[in-house]
N, C-alpha and C positions, 0 to 999 in steps of 0.2 A: 505493500499499499505505498502510495507517495507520503512524504511529510507534510505537515501542515501547510506550510508555505507553498510548496508545489500544487496542493490541492485548491488553493486559493490564487492559483495564477500568479504569484509573486516569486519572482527570480532572487536567489539566494545572492547576497552579495560576497566575492572572493575575500574575505576577509575575517579577522578573529571574532567578529560576532555572528557569524554565519551559524555556527553550531548552536547558538542560543534559540533560533527561531523555532526548532522543533519542539522545544519545551514551552514556548508561549502560553499555552492555555494553563501548563499547571503553574508558571511563575506568576501570571496574572491572579490565579487562584491564591497563590501564596501571599500576594499583595492583599487581598481580600481577607485572608486571614488575619493579617495584621491590622485589619480595618474594624474588627470585632468591637472594640471599644466604643467605637463610634459608626454604626452600621449603616450610615448612608452610603449611598453608591459614589464611586470614585469620578472625578472628571475625566475625559478622555486623554488629556495629557498625562495625568498621572497613572491611569490604567494601563497604558501602553510603555511606561517607562521600563519595565523588565525585558521589552521586546529590543530596547534600543542601547543596551550596555550600559556604558558609564556616559552616554551623552544624552542628558536630559535637559529640558528647557527650551530655548529658542531655537535649536538647531533645525534648519530647514528641513531635515530628514524626517521629523516628526510628522510632517504633513503626511507622508508615506505610510507612516505607522498609523495614524489615524484612519486612513483608507483601509488598511489592512485589518484594523479593529472593526471597521465597517462590514467587511466581507466575512470576518471571524463569526460576527453576530449572526449574519444571514446563513452561513452554513453549520450553526450549531456549535461552534467551537468555544464561543465566550456568551457566557449568561447575559440576558439583556437588561438584568439588574445591577450588572458590575458597572454601567456606566451611565451617567446621567447629563442630561442637557439643562444647565442652570440658567440658561438666557431665553430660549423659547418656552415659556411656560404658559399653559391654558389658563384662562380667568373663567371658572365656573360659576355660575350663580348658585348660592345656598340652597339646598333642598334636605327635607327630611322625611323619611318614610312614613312617622307618626309623631304624635306629641311624647311619647318615650323617648324616641331618639333626640327630639328637640331637648328635651328635660336632661338626658345624659349629655349632651354638648354644652348645654348651659351649667351645668354643674360641674364639668371637666374644667370649663374655662375660668372658673372663679378662683382667684388669689387675692389675697392679702398683701400689702406692702411687705414683702419678706426681709428687706433690709433696713426698715424702720428700726431706730434704736441701735444700729450698728455703728460701731467706732469708724467704719470706712464704706465708703459707697463705690463700688467696683462696676466698670464696664469692660467688655471684650471687644477689641477693634481689631481687624484685618486689613492686609494690604490688598488682598485679592480675594475673587470670588470663588478660586478653587478651594479656599479654605472653610467655605460656609458650610460644606458636610460634616467636617469635624467640629467646627464653634458651634453651630445651631443646636444640637442635643445637650451640649454642655451649659450653654446659656440659658435653656429651658430650664435645666436641672437645677442650677444655681439662682435662677431668676435674675440674671444680669442683662441688661441693655447690649445687644450684638450690633456692632458698626461694621461694614464690610465697605471701605473706601474705594477700592478699584484704583488703586494709585494715589496721586496726591488729591485729597481731598476738597470738595468745592467750598467757596467762602460761605454760601447758604448753609450747608451741612456743619461746617464749623460754628457759625453763629448758632444754630440751633442746639448743637452740643454744648456750647459754653452757657448758653440760658438754661438748658437741663441740669446741668453741674450747680449752677447758682441756685436755681430753684430747690434742689434737693437741700443745699444748705440753709436757705432761707427758710424752708419749711420747718428744720429743726430749730432755727433761732425763734420763730412763731411760736413754737412749744416751750420756748425756753430751756431748750436742751443744747448740750454742746453740738456744734456742727461736724458732721462726719468729714473725715479726710476723703478727699475724690482720688480715684485711682484708675488709670488706663492701663490694662493688661494688652500690649500692642505686639500682633506678630506680622512680621514682613519679611522680605528677601535680605540676604546681606549682599547687596550690590550699592553701587553709587548712590542712586536714587532710594533704596530702601533704607539705608542707613539715615539720609537726609529727612526721609518722611517723618522720622521721630521726631526730630529737630523742628520740623514744621508744624506739626501737630502742638507741640508745647509751645511754640512761640504763638500761634494763632490763638490758642486758648489763652495765653497770657495777655495778648492784646484785647481780648474780649473780656480781660476781667475775671476770668475763671481760675480758680485756684486748684489745679489738678498735677498730680505726679503722673508722667508718662513713663511706663517701664516696658521695655522692650524685652518681652519673654522669650521670643524666638525670631529670626534665627540668630545666634551669637557666635562668635569665633568659638568659644569654649564648645559649643553644641557642635560645629562644624568639625574640631578635631575628636571629639567623642565618637560621633555617628557617621562621620566621612561621608556625607551625600556627595553626589556628583558634581564635579564643578563645570561652571560656564565661563567662557571668557569675559572678563570684566567690558562693559559697553564702551568703548573709548569715545564714542560720538556723545555721550553724556557729559554734561558740562561739569559734572562733579567727579569725574573719572579720575583726573591726573591726582586729587588729594586722596582718594580711595586707594589708588595703586601704590601711592608713596605709604601707606598706612599697612594696608592689607595684602599687597601683591595684585598680580594680573588676573586672579581667578575670583569669581563671585559664586553665590549659591542661591538656590530657591527654597524658601522654608517649608512648600508643599512637596519638596524632595525627601522630606524626611517621613517616616511611616507613620501613618494616621494615629496608631495606637501610643507611639512615641510623643506626638503632639498632644493627645488627649491626657496623657499621665501628666505631661507638663503643666497643661492648663489647669487640671483638676489639683493637682499638687499646689500651685499658687494660691488657687482659689480658697482651699482649705486654710492656709495659712492667714488668709486675710478676713475670713467670715468667722464670726462667733456661732459656731454650730447648733450649739445649744439653744442660744436664743432664736436662730431659724427655725430649730425643730419646733419650739413652743408656737411660734407664728404658724406653723404648718398643721399642728394639732388643731389649733383654734379652727383653720381653714376646714379639716376635715369634720369637726363639729357642725360648722356652719353648713358644709355640704349635705349633711346627714338632714339638718333642719330644712334646708331649702329644697331638697328632693321630697321630704314628707309633705312639705307645703303643696308643693306643686302638682303631687300626684294624689292627694287627698281629695274627696269629693266635695264641691262647694255646699253652701248652706242650703237646704232644702232638696238636695239631689241624693240620688241612692245610687250604688254600684250598677243597678241593673239600667238606670236611665241613662 
């Protein structure tokens, strides 16, 4: 039987990456195994990375690998739920099979302000949409605002973020409580622009008078040395390249080249250090009690009615 690449009509390149192609399905499956802590599908660039040897990122060859992944899915070699398109999303009107389903949706959506009374208010920010599948479940778990900037953020988004942080602190002052320290956990590439974006976020929030500490959680040089993600050439056309190369050398690295389970552990570890878990658990217990009362109220027969009616 022909190997996977031959069956798809893909000519193997006569180089040291060629032997990797027959193992494509197994290697992508292994990548998915590393995704278990954050089970959302992978973006296509991350899913095809095992096929591309040590060259991940902006290499033009990845366009061919995306085509390979396209054919692999049609041929049944790659599961359809392994890759997702985070840009082309349908907007479907909400609908419910019956009132019970509506009640369930309403109860699930009920949350109290879980960070109220905490010493810190934390948000989770990412440079690129490719991180959303890892960040979103953890943001929901810890009830933190998630911000995906897609590069340098817009002035409107930064102004709105500053108002959000100022509002959190003002709400505490209005209750005659100490204002929480505001922290952004930021995840971005280690490249000329990625390093500068942390400075840009900090400077613009300060310009809008928001007191926020921006912490680059990933990707750092220490993490590059520890996990050895595949390098890319530093983009020399970037106006920040000269300073970056002088400090870090001629290579750059993408944050989404780290395995998703590694990123998930980093984020959860950072959040655990910043949150008072006992205080948040007490809020969640109140939520659960409120949900039980809400469900009972919504499903109980009204005055003058009977179950049969």
